[in-house]
N, C-alpha and C positions, 0 to 999 in steps of 0.2 A: 609466459602464458598470455594468450590473447583473449580479450573479451569483446564481443561485437556489440556495437551500439546500433547497427543497421536495423535490428529487429523492430526498433521503435519508429522507423520511417513510415510515414503515411497514416499514423494514428490520428483520428479526428480529434480536434481540440474542443469543439463545441459540444454541448449536451446533445445526445442523440435521442430523438423521440420515436417511440413505436407508433406507427400510424394506425390510429384507431378509427379513422374515418372510412376505411374500406370494408369493414365488416361489423356486424353487431357484436355486443359484448360476449355473447355465448360462444361465438366462433373464435374470439381472440384471447379469451381469459387464459392466463398463465398461472398455474398453481405453484406458489413459491413457499418453501419452508425456511423459517428463520430460527436458528438455535444459538443459544448463548445470548441472554437478554440483559447484559450489563450496560455500563455507561456508554460504550461506543455504539452499541446497537440502538440505544434509546436516543442518544444525542445526534448521531450521524446518519444511520441507515433507516430506521423505522420512520422518521419524519418524511423521508423520500419515498420509501416503498409503499407506505400506507396511503399516500396521496395519489398513487397511480391507479386509475379505475380499471385498467386492463389486468391487474393482478388480483389473485385470490391469495391473500397472505395467511399463512399458518405459523403459529408460534409453538416452540417446544422447549421446555426446561423442567427439571425435577423439582425446582423450588415453587411450591404451590402459590405462595404469597406473591412472588415475583410474576408468575404466570398470570395470576388474576389482575394484578395492578397494571402490568404492561398491556395486557389485552384490553383492559378498560381504557387506559390512557390513549391508545391508538385505535380503539373501536374495532379490534380484531376479534371476530367471532370464533374462529377455528383455533383452538388451543389444545395442546397435547402434553401429557405428563412426562414424556421423554421423547427423544428422537426415535427410539425403537417403537414406541406406540404410534408415533406419527407415520413412520414408514409401513407399519402393519395396517394402518387405517386406510391409507390411500396412496396414490402415486403422485410424484412431484415432477414438474418441468424443470425446476432449478432449486438450489438451496444456497443459503447464506450462512456461513459459520462465523460466529463472533465470540466463541468461548475463549477461555484462557489458552495461552500458547501451548502449554503442556498437553492440552486436550485435542489440539488440531489434528495430529496424525491419525488418531483412532477415528475421529468423526469424519474426516475427509475420506479415509479408506472405506468406511462403511458406506458412504454416499457413492463413491466412485464404483465400488463393487456392485451397486445397484444401478449403475449407469445414470446417476443423477448429475447433471452439470452443476459444478460447485464453485462458489466464490468464497474465499476465506481471507480473513484479515491477515495482514503481514504479521509475523513470518509464517510461511507454510509449516515450518518446523524449526526448532532451534538448533538443528545440526544438518549439515549438508548431506549426510548419508541418507537420512529419512526423506529429505527433499527429493533426492534422486529417485528413491523408491516410489514415492507418490506420483511424481511426474511420469515415471515409466508405467505405473498402473493406469494413469489417465490415458496415456497413449495406447496401451494395450487394449483398453476397453473403448477406445475412440470416444472418450467423454471429455467435454470441456472442463478445464481446471483453470481458475484465475486467482491471482493473489492481489489483495487490495492495496495498491500504492496510489493513494489519492492525489499526490502531488503531480503525477503525470497528467491529471485532468484539471488541476486548479488553473483557472484562466490566466492568472498573472504569470505562473510558471510556464505553462504551455506556450505563451506568447514569446518566450525567450529562446525557443528552439530555432535553429537555422537562421540566426541573426548575423552570422559571420564573425562572432566573437571568438577570440583565441585564448581567453582566460576565463575560467568558470570557478567561482569560489562560493562555497556554501558553509555557513556556520550554524550550528544548532546546539545551544548550551542549556545546561540545567543548573538550578540553584541548590547547591549542597546535596547532590544525589549520587555520590559514588556508589557503584554496585559491582557485582561480579561481572567479569568480561563478557561471558556469553549472554547474560541478560541485557547488558547495556547495548551490545552490538546488534543482537538479533531483534530486540524489542524497540530500539530507538535509533541507533546510528544507521540502521538499515535504510531509513528514509533518506539519509544523506547519500549513501552508496547508490541507491536506486535513482535518485535525482541526478547525480553526476552522470550515470550511464544514459539516462534519458536525454540529457542535454548534450552529451558528447557527440560531435559531428561525424566521427568515424570510429573505427575499431581502436580499443585500448591496446597499446603495444608495450607499455612499461607501467610499472606501479611501484610505489613506495609506501610502507606502513610504519608509523611511529606510535607507540603507546606509552602511557605513564601509569604504572600500577603501584599502589602502596597497600601493604598488608592484605594482598589478595583482591583489592578493589580497584577497578579501572577508574582513574580520575580524568584522563584525557586521551584522545585518539586523533590522529591526523592521517588522512589518506590522500595520496597524490596519484592521479591517473594521467597518462600522457599518450598522445597519438600523433599522427601527422599534422603538425602545425597548431597543436593546442595542448593546454595543460588544464586539468580540473583538480581542484583541491577541496577536500571536505574536512572539517574539524569540529570536534565536540569537546567541551570541558564540562565535567560533571560536578565541579565545585566552583561554579561561576557565581556572579552576583545577581543574575536574573535568569529566568526561563526566557529564552529569546531565539529567534531564527532569522537569518539573513541570507539572501541569495544575490550574488553579483555576477553579471556577465560583462566582459570588458573587451573592447577591440574596435578598430576602425574609427577611433576618435570619439567613441560613445561608451558610457558606462550605464547599464541598466540594472536596477536593484529592486528587490522585493523585501519588505520589512515585515516580519511576523505574518506573512501571507495576507496582509491587510492593506498595505500601502506600497505603491510602486513609485520609483524615482528614476527619471531619465536625465542624464547629465551629458551635454554635448556643447561645452562652452558656457551654457547656462543650465539651470536646474529646473525641472518641471516635476511636480509631485501630484499624484492622484491617489485618493483613498476610496475604498469601496463605498458604494452608495448606501445610504442609511437603510434602504429597503432590500438590499442584497442579502439573501439568506446565507448563513454560515455553510450550509450544505452546498450551495452553488459556488461560493468564493473558495472553499477548500477542496472542491472537485468531486464531492460525493455524488451529487446529482448526475453529472456526466459519466462518472465511473459506473454507477449502477445501470444507467441507460445503455452504456456501451456493452456491459456484460449481458444484459437482457436481450439486446439486439443480436449479440453473438450466439446466444442460446437459440433464439428464434431461427437464425440463419444457419444453425448447425455448424458453427466454426469449430475447428479442431483446437486442441491445446497447443500453444506455442511454447515448446520446451525451453528454448533459449531465453524467452521472456522471463522465465522464473529462475532458471539455473544460475545465470551469470551473477545476479545480485546476491543470491544466497551463497554462492561459491566464494565471492569476495568477503562476505561476512564471516565465513568459516576461516578464511586466511587471516583476517584481522583478529578473530578470537584466539586462534592458535598462537599468533604472535604475542598477544597479551598474556595468555596462560603460560607460555614459555618464560616470559619476563617475570611473572609471579613466582614460578618455580625457581628461577635463578635467584630471586630476592630471598627466598626462604633458605637457600643453601649457602648464602654468603656468611 
C-alpha cells in the first residue's frame, strides 16, 4: 500500500491573515458556528476565533450553564441551545466542531448536508469506514471539510519540512494511560501518524507496525514508514514516566529537534537551543492560529476538500488499530 506525502507540498507555514483593509466590516463579516465547548474549544480555538474582528462567532451547546459561561468568557453574544436551533435560526459561512469524537460523524454530516464548510478536531471519526463516507459526502456536495491537525501549522514543526533529512523520529508518550487500541490510536497516536506523513519528503512505499497489548489495553505502539531515501519512525508508550513529546529530523550532518513543542535544538558539531518567547501565545506556538486562519481563507476562496489530506492519516490509524485488536484477540485465546 502506498500513502502519498505530496499532498502537503506547498502548504504555507506562516499564519495567514484575512485582509480586512480592502472592505468595511459589513462586507467581510463571516458568520461562524462553534459547537462543542469543552477544554479544547476554550483553550485552543475560541481565544483565536473570538479575537478576529472579521468573524461573527456563534456558540451552540445543549448545556445551558456551559453556553452561558463560555459566551460570557469570550464575549460572544450569539448563543444557541443546540446546533439544530442554530441552523434553524440563521445561515453560516463555516463551522467548527469540537465535540467528543463519538459525536463527530453525526455533526459533520448535518453540516455538510447543509453545505456548511466544516472544520472538525481530529479524528474525523474513530473508524476508516465513516471517514470515507464523510469525505465522499463533502466531495458530493462540493463543500470544504478540514480535520484539525495543528502540528502541521506549529512553526517549529513546519520549519523541519524539506530540510533534506533522511531520518524522522517522533515520540509521544503518556504517563500511566493504557487504553483501548482504537481510543489510543485515533485520539492520540493519530498526531504522530499525521506528523510523519507531513514531514515525509515523498510517497510512503513500505510500512511496519508493532503494538504491545496487555489485557485488552494498548501499552505501546511503533510505526515505521519508508520511502525513497528516508525512514520515518513514530512511537508512543502509554505507561511511560512522563507526558512528553519529541520530534527529531536527522541527516546531512545535522540533527534538529523539537521538545514538547516548546524548545528547538539544532546540533551540527555544536548545539544551539531556542525556546519560545515569553510572549508567544500557546495558540501561535502550537499552530492553532495559523490553522484557523488557513481554514478561514480556504472557506473565503471556496477551496475544495482535499480527500487524500484526510484519508491517508485515518487509513494508517485503522491499520494500526486492527493490528492491535488482533493482538488483543490472540492474547485472549492463548
